[in-house]
VOLUM-503998 format. One record per atom (N, C-alpha, C, O, CB): residue in one letter; x negated, y, z. Coordinates in steps of 0.05 Angstrom, whole numbers, padded with zeros to 5 digits, always signed. Atoms other than C-alpha are relative to their C-alpha. Glycine has a CB too. Example, Ala and Ser with C-alpha at 12.3 -4.5 7.8 and 13.67 -1.06 7.14 Angstrom:
// residues 2
A-00018-00024+00000/A-00246-00090+00156/A-00018+00024+00000/A-00039+00024+00013/A+00020+00001+00025/S+00016-00024-00001/S-00273-00021+00143/S+00015+00022+00014/S+00005+00044+00018/S-00009+00009-00029/
// end
This chain:
// residues 99
X-00002-00024+00008/X-02212+01342+02114/X-00023+00000-00017/X-00044-00009-00010/X+00002+00019+00020/X+00019-00004+00024/X-02249+01359+02047/X-00019+00027+00002/X-00010+00044-00014/X+00018+00002-00028/X+00018-00029-00001/X-02303+01422+02060/X-00008+00002-00027/X-00023-00016-00035/X-00027+00002+00020/X+00017-00012+00025/X-02320+01455+01993/X-00017+00030+00004/X-00012+00045+00022/X+00022+00006-00025/X+00020-00024-00007/X-02374+01513+01986/X+00022+00024-00008/X+00029+00042+00007/X-00035+00000-00020/X-00017-00026+00006/X-02326+01560+01946/X+00035-00001+00010/X+00047-00022+00011/X-00003+00005-00035/X-00025+00001-00007/X-02255+01581+01967/X+00021-00008-00022/X+00018-00004-00046/X+00005+00024+00010/X-00017+00012+00020/X-02194+01548+01937/X+00026+00009+00001/X+00042-00002-00014/X+00001-00027+00003/X-00024-00010-00007/X-02136+01583+01958/X-00010+00037-00009/X-00033+00045-00007/X+00009-00010+00037/X+00001-00023+00008/X-02124+01659+01931/X-00013+00019+00026/X-00032+00034+00025/X+00028+00007-00010/X+00006-00017-00030/X-02129+01688+02006/X-00035-00001+00000/X-00050+00019+00000/X+00016-00020+00035/X+00030+00009+00001/X-02200+01656+02004/X-00017+00016-00011/X-00037+00028-00002/X-00005-00022-00014/X+00010-00008+00025/X-02215+01680+01941/X-00001+00032+00007/X-00024+00041+00004/X+00021-00010-00027/X+00000-00027-00007/X-02200+01757+01964/X-00014+00004+00031/X-00025+00026+00035/X+00032+00011-00002/X+00026+00000-00024/X-02241+01747+02034/X-00019+00003-00010/X-00029+00025-00009/X-00006-00023+00017/X+00022-00005+00009/X-02298+01731+01997/X-00005+00025-00013/X-00024+00039-00005/X-00006-00018-00013/X+00004-00022+00015/X-02292+01785+01948/X+00000+00026+00017/X-00016+00043+00012/X+00020+00000-00022/X+00003-00019-00019/X-02277+01832+02003/X-00022+00009+00015/X-00025+00032+00023/X+00014-00005+00014/X+00023+00007-00018/X-02339+01814+02041/X-00020+00011-00020/X-00039+00025-00013/X-00004-00033+00009/X+00022-00009+00021/X-02375+01826+01973/X+00000+00034-00002/X-00020+00048-00003/X+00007-00014-00032/X-00003-00033+00000/X-02348+01901+01971/X-00009+00008+00025/X-00018+00031+00025/X+00031+00013-00004/X+00010-00013-00029/X-02368+01911+02045/X-00030+00003-00007/X-00042+00025-00005/X+00004-00024+00031/X+00027-00009+00004/X-02438+01895+02022/X-00012+00019-00017/X-00033+00032-00012/X-00010-00016-00006/X+00009-00023+00011/X-02441+01940+01971/X+00004+00021+00007/X-00016+00036+00003/X+00005+00002-00019/X-00005-00023-00023/X-02414+01994+02013/X-00021+00008+00013/X-00028+00032+00014/X+00017-00007+00020/X+00017-00002-00019/X-02466+01979+02059/X-00026+00013-00011/X-00037+00033-00001/X-00003-00024+00011/X+00021-00010+00015/X-02521+01985+02008/X+00005+00027-00015/X-00016+00038-00020/X-00008-00020-00020/X-00004-00023+00001/X-02491+02049+01984/X-00001+00018+00023/X-00007+00042+00019/X+00019-00001-00009/X+00005-00016-00024/X-02492+02074+02053/X-00027+00004+00002/X-00036+00027+00004/X+00010-00012+00024/X+00029-00001-00008/X-02564+02055+02063/X-00013+00018-00024/X-00032+00032-00016/X-00014-00031+00002/X+00007-00017+00015/X-02578+02091+02000/X-00001+00023+00007/X-00023+00034+00008/X+00009-00002-00018/X-00005-00028-00004/X-02547+02158+02019/X-00020+00006+00031/X-00033+00027+00034/X+00038+00004+00003/X+00018-00006-00022/X-02582+02150+02090/X-00027-00002-00009/X-00042+00014+00003/X+00004-00017+00023/X+00031+00000+00010/X-02650+02138+02057/X-00006+00028-00007/X-00028+00039-00003/X-00006-00019-00027/X+00009-00031+00015/X-02642+02209+02024/X-00008+00017+00022/X-00021+00038+00019/X+00026+00017-00018/X+00006-00017-00022/X-02648+02235+02092/X+00022+00016+00007/X+00016+00034+00022/X-00022+00016-00004/X-00017-00021-00006/X-02580+02270+02096/X+00017-00014+00023/X+00014-00038+00030/X+00018+00011-00028/X-00016+00010-00022/X-02532+02263+02152/X+00029+00009-00006/X+00032+00021-00027/X-00010+00010+00030/X-00026-00006+00001/X-02459+02274+02159/X+00007+00028+00005/X+00026+00041-00004/X+00012-00016+00017/X-00002-00035-00001/X-02466+02344+02180/X-00009+00014-00027/X+00000+00036-00035/X-00022+00015+00027/X+00008-00014+00022/X-02504+02355+02116/X+00022-00002-00027/X+00029+00015-00042/X-00029-00011-00006/X-00016+00006+00020/X-02460+02319+02070/X+00024-00018+00005/X+00020-00042+00006/X-00014-00009-00018/X-00022+00007-00010/X-02387+02306+02089/X+00013-00029-00017/X+00028-00046-00008/X+00018+00027-00002/X-00007+00020+00014/X-02378+02257+02032/X-00017-00031+00012/X-00006-00052+00006/X-00006+00010-00031/X+00004+00023-00016/X-02418+02203+02073/X+00012-00014+00013/X+00007-00038+00017/X-00010+00003+00013/X-00022+00019-00017/X-02359+02188+02112/X+00016-00018-00021/X+00023-00039-00011/X+00023+00021+00019/X-00011+00021+00020/X-02325+02153+02048/X-00008-00027-00001/X+00008-00047-00003/X-00005+00007-00025/X+00013+00030+00000/X-02372+02095+02048/X+00001-00014+00028/X+00004-00038+00029/X-00034+00001-00008/X-00001+00009-00021/X-02371+02089+02121/X+00029-00009+00005/X+00027-00029+00019/X-00010+00017+00016/X-00026+00002+00000/X-02294+02083+02122/X+00002-00019-00017/X+00013-00038-00006/X+00015+00024-00005/X-00003+00023+00023/X-02295+02036+02058/X-00015-00024+00019/X-00004-00046+00023/X-00020+00008-00035/X+00012+00026-00014/X-02339+01992+02099/X+00014-00012+00024/X+00018-00036+00027/X-00027+00007+00010/X-00017+00007-00028/X-02301+01989+02166/X+00029-00016-00013/X+00040-00036-00005/X+00010+00035+00022/X-00026+00012+00005/X-02238+01979+02125/X+00000-00026-00018/X+00020-00040-00019/X+00017+00022-00014/X+00007+00018+00019/X-02270+01928+02072/X-00004-00031+00026/X+00006-00053+00026/X-00033+00013-00020/X+00006+00022-00026/X-02294+01886+02138/X+00021-00008+00013/X+00026-00032+00014/X-00019+00010+00022/X-00024+00006-00018/X-02234+01887+02179/X+00021-00015-00022/X+00030-00037-00018/X+00015+00030+00016/X-00008+00021+00016/X-02198+01867+02118/X-00002-00025-00006/X+00015-00043-00003/X-00003+00005-00014/X+00006+00031+00003/X-02230+01809+02098/X-00002-00019+00023/X+00003-00043+00020/X-00026-00003-00013/X-00008+00019-00025/X-02231+01782+02172/X+00024-00004+00003/X+00029-00025+00014/X-00007+00009+00025/X-00026+00005-00004/X-02159+01788+02171/X+00011-00018-00018/X+00024-00037-00010/X+00015+00021+00001/X-00006+00020+00028/X-02147+01754+02101/X-00013-00026+00004/X+00001-00046+00003/X-00013+00013-00032/X+00013+00024-00007/X-02200+01701+02118/X+00013-00015+00028/X+00014-00039+00026/X-00032+00008+00004/X-00019+00007-00014/X-02160+01687+02180/X+00025-00010-00005/X+00034-00029+00007/X+00002+00014+00011/X-00031+00008+00012/X-02094+01680+02148/X-00005-00025-00015/X+00007-00046-00013/X+00015+00025-00023/X+00000+00027+00013/X-02124+01638+02098/X-00007-00026+00012/X+00003-00047+00004/X-00016+00002-00021/X+00007+00018-00016/X-02156+01594+02146/X+00018-00015+00014/X+00021-00040+00012/X-00014+00009+00015/X-00026+00010-00015/X-02095+01587+02193/X+00023-00008-00017/X+00030-00032-00019/X+00011+00022+00020/X-00023+00011+00015/X-02036+01589+02147/X-00003-00012-00028/X+00015-00024-00039/X+00019+00021-00001/X+00001+00014+00027/X-02064+01568+02081/X-00016-00021+00001/X-00021-00032-00021/X-00009+00017-00022/X+00016+00021-00008/X-02106+01516+02111/X-00028-00005-00022/X-00034-00026-00033/X+00021-00024+00002/X+00023+00000+00015/X-02170+01538+02073/X-00021-00009+00008/X-00028+00003+00028/X-00006+00020-00006/X+00026+00013-00008/X-02233+01497+02082/X-00026-00001-00015/X-00041-00021-00019/X+00004-00023+00004/X+00026-00003+00015/X-02288+01523+02047/X-00028+00019+00020/X-00025+00036+00038/X+00011+00019-00032/X+00023-00006-00019/X-02355+01541+02078/X-00003+00031-00001/X-00005+00047+00017/X-00029-00015-00009/X+00002-00037+00006/X-02357+01612+02045/X+00019+00014+00013/X+00014+00037+00020/X+00006+00012-00031/X-00014-00017-00013/X-02299+01630+02078/X-00002-00002+00033/X+00003+00015+00050/X+00025-00004-00011/X+00010-00002-00030/X-02318+01608+02144/X-00023+00020+00005/X-00023+00036+00024/X-00009-00028+00009/X+00025-00019-00006/X-02385+01645+02139/X+00008+00026-00002/X-00003+00043+00011/X-00025-00004-00020/X-00011-00027+00003/X-02343+01704+02116/X+00006+00013+00022/X-00002+00034+00032/X+00023+00001-00014/X-00014-00013-00027/X-02302+01707+02174/X-00020+00002+00026/X-00017+00020+00043/X+00026-00019+00009/X+00019-00004-00022/X-02362+01694+02225/X-00010+00027-00009/X-00004+00045+00006/X-00024-00023+00003/X+00017-00023+00005/X-02403+01750+02189/X+00017+00027+00009/X+00007+00044+00022/X-00010+00000-00034/X-00024-00019+00000/X-02341+01797+02192/X+00005+00011+00031/X+00006+00034+00041/X+00026-00017-00013/X-00006+00001-00027/X-02324+01774+02263/X-00029+00018+00020/X-00027+00032+00040/X+00003-00037+00006/X+00028-00013-00016/X-02403+01800+02283/X+00003+00023-00003/X+00002+00036+00018/X-00028-00005-00009/X+00006-00030+00007/X-02401+01867+02246/X+00020+00008+00017/X+00015+00029+00029/X+00002+00011-00031/X-00022-00014-00019/X-02334+01878+02286/X-00008+00008+00030/X-00010+00030+00041/X+00025-00019+00003/X+00013+00010-00027/X-02357+01857+02351/X-00026+00020+00008/X-00027+00034+00029/X-00012-00034-00004/X+00023-00024-00002/X-02421+01901+02344/X+00009+00030-00003/X+00003+00049+00011/X-00021-00004-00024/X-00011-00030+00003/X-02386+01960+02317/X+00011+00013+00021/X+00004+00035+00029/X+00019+00002-00018/X-00012-00010-00018/X-02337+01962+02369/X-00013+00006+00030/X-00007+00023+00046/X+00018-00016+00001/X+00023-00009-00020/X-02394+01954+02419/X-00009+00025+00003/X-00010+00038+00023/X-00022-00012-00005/X+00012-00026-00005/X-02424+02014+02396/X+00014+00021-00003/X+00003+00043-00004/X-00021+00005-00014/X-00022-00021+00003/X-02362+02053+02389/X+00011+00007+00034/X+00018+00029+00041/X+00027-00014-00021/X-00009-00001-00028/X-02342+02036+02470/X-00023+00009+00017/X-00020+00022+00038/X+00012-00027+00010/X+00016-00004-00022/X-02410+02042+02497/X-00028+00015-00011/X-00047+00021+00003/X-00005-00028+00016/X+00020-00019+00010/X-02455+02081+02444/X-00023-00014+00009/X-00022-00037+00018/X+00002+00030+00012/X+00026+00008-00002/X-02532+02075+02452/X-00010-00003+00027/X-00033-00010+00031/X-00016+00017-00014/
// end
């Protein structure tokens, strides 16, 4: 088993790219939140939130497919899938149980 750092398969590259997109939208959301606006003040804030969730879930699914079906063996894809899984679990817990 040869483990590389960067992904070798197209699906692995997509997974890493979607996670980069996820991080960009998290930064955009933090920028909007720092301005003191809420969802009630600015409905446009829902767009980055939707994009954050969709990028994370898509990256997780594509990463799993690349690991299982395409036999991707890169450290970056394993890291991406783990980070996306953590995000999904924490957000599911927040949605189900609240604060």
